[in-house]
N, C-alpha and C positions, 0 to 999 in steps of 0.2 A: 298503529303508530302513524303519526302524520307530522309533516313539517308545517308549523304554523307561521313562521317568518324566516326570511333569508335576505340579509342585507349586506351589501358591500360597504364595510366600515373603514377600510384602509387598503393600501396597495397589497394585493395578494391575500387579503383577509376578508372573510365573510362571517358575520354573526348569524348563527342559526339557532332557532328555537324549535324544540321537538316535543310533541305531546304523546304520552302513552295513556291509554284508556284505563279506567278503574279495573276492568276485566283483565287486561294485560298485567297490571300491577299485582292483582290478586293471584294470578297464576304463578308469578315469580316469587311472591311471598310464601305461597304454599310449597313451592319447590325448595325454597330456602329452609323452611321448617323441616321437610323430609330429609334434607341434606345435613342438618345440624342436630336433629333431635337426639341422636345416639350419644352426643357429647354433652348434653345439658342435664344438670342434676336438679331434681325437684324433690324436696322432702316428701317421703311417703310413696315415691314412685321409683321403680327401677329405670335405669337409663334406657331411653328409647320408648318407654311405655306411656309417658305423659302426653296428653293431647295438645294440639296447638293452642286451644283455648286456655288450657291450664297454664301452659308456659307463658302465654301473653299476659294472663292475669297476674302471674307471679313476677315476671321481669319487666312487663310493660308491653303495650300493644305494638310498639315500634321496634321490638327486638330483632325482627327479621327484615326491617325496611332497608337498611344499608346494603345488605347482601342482595336483596331483590333489585334495588336500583342499579347496583354494579352489574348484575346479570342482564338487566334490560339494556344497559349501555353496550356491554361487550357482545351480546347476542344480536344486536341490531345495528351496530356501527357501520358495517358494510352496506346494509340496506339504506341507512341514512345518507351515506356518501353517494350512493348510487342515485337516490332520489334528488339530490341537489344538482346532479349533472356536472359537478365540479371535479377537477383533477386535484385531489387533496394530497398534500405531502406531509401534513402534520395537523394535530388537533391541540388547541391550547385553551386554558381558562374554562374548563368544563365546570358547570355549576348546576345544582338542583334548585330551581326556583319555586317548585311546588311538589308536595308529596302528601297525598291524602287518599285514604282508601275509598272515599266516595268520588273524588274528582280525578284521581289518577296521578301521574307524575309528569312534570314539565322540566326539561333540561335545556340549558343554554350552553353553547360552545362557540369558540372562534376556530373556523377552518382555515388553515393556511394552504394556499393553492399554488400550483405551478405558475410562473410568471407569463405574462404576454410577451412573446418574442417577436422582434422585428429583425429581418435579415434581408439584405439585397446585394446585388453584384457578386453573387457566389459562383457565377459561371465565368470562366475565362480568367481566373486568378493567375497572375504571373509568378512563377517560382523558378529557382535555379537549382539544377541537380549537378553537383560536382563529383565526378568519378575519378578516383586516383588511378594513375597508371602503375602497374606492377613493374618495379625496376629490378635489375639484377641484385642491387644492394638489399632490397626488401626480401628477395628470395633467400639470399645468403644469410640474412639476419634470422630468418625463420629456421633455417637449417642449423645455424649456430645454437639456437635455443634447444633443438633436438640433441645436439652434441653435449650441451651443458647438462641436460637431464641425465645423461649416462656418464658424465665425467667422473674421474677418480679424484678423491681428495688426497693430496700429497703434502708432506711437510717440507718446507723450503728452508734451507740453511745457508745458502751461498749468495744471498742478495737481501736487499732491503724491501720493506713493504711497498707494494704498488696497488693502484686501483684494481678492484676485483678480488684482492686477497682477503682472507679472514685473519685478523690479528687477534691473538689470544692475549688479553691484557688484564692487569690489575689497575684499578683506578679509585681515587677518592677525591670528592669535590669539596672546595672550600669557598665560602663567600665572606669577604672581610676577615680572612684568616681563620674562620670557624667552620668546621665540618657540618654539613647539613644532612638531615634524614633522607635516605633513599639515594644518596650520592656516592655509594661505595659498592664495588664489585670485585670479585676475584676470579681470575682466569676466565674472563668473559669473552666469548667468541664474537667479535664485531666484524661484520663484512664491510669492507671499505667501499663506499659508494652506495650503500643501502639507505643512507640518510636516517638511520635508526636513532642516532644521538643528536644532540643540539647542533644546529647549523655551525659549521666551522670546526667541529670536533674531529671528524674522521680525516679531513684533509691534513691535519697536523700530525697524523700518525704515518702518513706516506713518507717514505725515505728513512724511517727508523729501522734499526736492526735488532735482532734477538738480544735480550738482556739489557737493552737501553732503558734508562730511567729518564723521564722527561716531564715537563709541564705542558699542559694544553690550556690555553687561555681562550675563553669564550664568553659571550653575553647571552643570558637567557632571553628568549623572545618576550615581547610585551604581552602577548596573549598566552603565556605559559600557564599551565593549570594550577600551579602552586602559587598562591598569592604572595608569599614571602620571598619568592625567587624571581618574580616577573621583572624583566628589564635589568637585572643585576649582573655585573661582571663576576665571573667565577674562574677559579684555577683548579684544574684537575691534575693531581700528581699521579703519573702513570708508570707502569713497567711493562715492557713487551716480553712475554714468555715464549711465544711461538708464532710462526707464520705458516698459514696453510693456503694452498692454492688448488685450483681445479686443473686437472690434466685432461685436456680435451682429446677424444679419440680422433684418429685420422679420418678425414672425409674420403672414404674409398667405398668400393662395392661391398666389401664385407660389412662395413658399418651400416650401409643402406639396408642390407638383408637383415641385419639384427634389429633395426628399429622400424622397419616398414615392410609392406608387402611388395615393394619394388626390388629390382635386381641390380640396377646401376645408378650411379650418381646422376646421370642425365635424366633417367626416368624419375628419380626423386625430385629433381629440380622442376621438371615439367609438372609433376603432381602438385608440388607446393605452389607453383605459379598459378595453376588452375584454381586451387583453393583460395589463394589470395584474391584472385579476380572475383570469385563468388562473394568473398567477404566484403571487398571494397564496394561491390555492386549493392549488397544488402545495406551496408552502412550509408551509401549514397541515397538509396531509396528511403531509408528510415529518416535521414536528415531532411530530404525533400518533403516527405509526408509531414514531418514536424513543422517545417516552415509553412507548408500549405495550411495546416490546421491553425497555426498562429495567425496567419493572414485572414483565415475564415472567421475567426473569433473577433477580429477587429471590425468586421462588418455586421456583428450582432449587437442589438440593443435589448437589454432586459434588466428589470429590477429583481434580482434573484434573492429569495428568502434565505437568511443565514442558515436556517435549519437544514436546507438541502445540502449545504457544504458539510455540516456537522454529521448528517446521516451518512454521507459518502465516506467521511473520515472513519466513522464506526465500521463501515464495511471493509475498508482497506485494513484497518487494525485487526479485524477478525481474520481476514485473508492472510495477513502477516503471521498471526499466531498459528493458523492452520499449516502454513507453509514451513515455518521454522520449528513447529511443535514445541513452542515455548509459551508458557502461561504468562500473560502480560503482567499480572501482579508480581510473579516471581522475577520477571525481567526488571521491573521497577525497583524491587527490593535489592537486587544484586548490583544494579548500576547506580542507584541513588537518584534516579531520574524521577521527576513528578509526572503525573498523568498529563497535565497540560503540555509539558515539554515533550513527552512521547507523542502526543497527538499532533504537535506542531510539525513533526517530521513529515506528516502526510498532508499538510495543509495545501501546499502548492499543487500536488498531484490531484487532490480532491477538487480543488477549484477548477483546474483545467478540464477534468473529466466531466464534471457537472455541466459546465458551460458548453463543452463540445457536444455533449448528448442533447442538450436543449437546442443547439443550433441545427444539428442533424435531424432531430425530430421535426423541427419547423420546415426544413427543406423537404423532408419526406411528404409533408402535407402539401406544400406548395407545388411539388412536382407530381402529386398523385401517385406516389410510389406504392405498389401493391405487392403482397406476398401470396403466392399460390399454395394450394394444398401440397403440391409436389415439393415446393421449397421447404415447407414445414416438416414433411415426412423425411426428407433427405437430412435435414438438420438434426432431427431426433436420432436418425440412424448413425450419423457421423458422431454425435455426442456419445451414443451408446458404445460405439467402437472405441472412441478415445478413452472413455473411463471404464471400459470393460464391464459394462452393465447391460441388463436387459432393457429393450426399448421401453417397455411398460414402466419400468422403474424410473427411467429418465422422465417420462411423461408425468409420473406422479411427483417428481421433484421439481419440474419446471412446467408451469402452466402454459397452455398454448397461447394465451393472450400475451404473456411475457415474451415468449419465443418470437411471436409475430412482430412485436415491437422492436426486439433486438435485430431481427432480420431486416426490418425497414431501415433501421439506422445504418446497418452495414451497406445496404443498397444506396442509401443517401450518400454515404462516404465514397462509395465507388463512383457515384454520379459526379461528385465534386472533383474527384481525381481525374475522371475521364474528360471533364470539361476544362481542366486547368491547362494553362499554357506553360509548358515546361521547357526551359532552355538547358540543354545538357552541355556541360563543360568538362573537358578532360584536364586533370591536374597532373 
């Protein structure tokens, strides 16, 4: 196999012409014969017993050509890419321009390559890190959530509905005096303040008493999912059957012992405060990193092939399916969503990830970032421990070349962070 021409025909595109000798073609034709002969029927011969010459005389000399050319391509594509010296991300417009048992096979294809990346001023990027202060109110709010989780639900009979209650109601909706589909419910438990219903609905239940019958007047949002209801005023005729409320446990040492490993209210508050401080710090670090990466991407110039974004969307979609254990085709069927709509969910993430990786790859080159054998071995060990696998199995799953490149990107990211100018602000 030899590359007989390689020309840059457009941005990130190279037209490559590859020649396979007659001997290479003959080898693959014979392999195709041996692979297919047991499936071919020739009058007077049992399956698998007809010679290649007999089959070719009966069906035509070129019966095995297509299979042979496909094998030549698939068996040598990595070698072809390697010989071009290009960083190829996709192959398009593959075509056979010659196929002859005496002259061999010639293929043409367009190789889509990674873009040339320019990036500068990536050292000393100014970002602000805003860390929230943990207030007593925040601590108390967290503890109230703990109290809510173990609260008792009681029936209220001596007062009207207020925010936070659950109102058990009958309702039926009308537009222009006509009831509409899906607008009716009986003894429906509606938590006031949950914003489950149309804006303005829940607020009109506040102040009502058990057995009250009343109208709720609302207007459907302009972006409501039902076309025949968008933006229309509606009247819901309602009856309040029951009021339920949460009875919170007292905040005392007994409560603390029931819901935590602490013994006193003061100990619980101190623990909650510490956890909030850690959470706020993590949130601040993440927001700072996000701002830093956004500013880094502003300093990069590259004409990125669309296929790189599409490939990353493919990967994210596969990761989503593996994480959720939901077959994408089933998900589309159940939700009524189209594949383009589903893929659009991942478009922004894919764009950001592709561009960030390209930027960091370029920085790794500019800064001569290297990865040692010790780094590689440690990463393999860490991955094996993380996924509860043998190290050898991890090595079989992830090539050293891929791992080295990933580690270079991680080091480039650390380099950008270490050289950033971070202004820390307390909120």
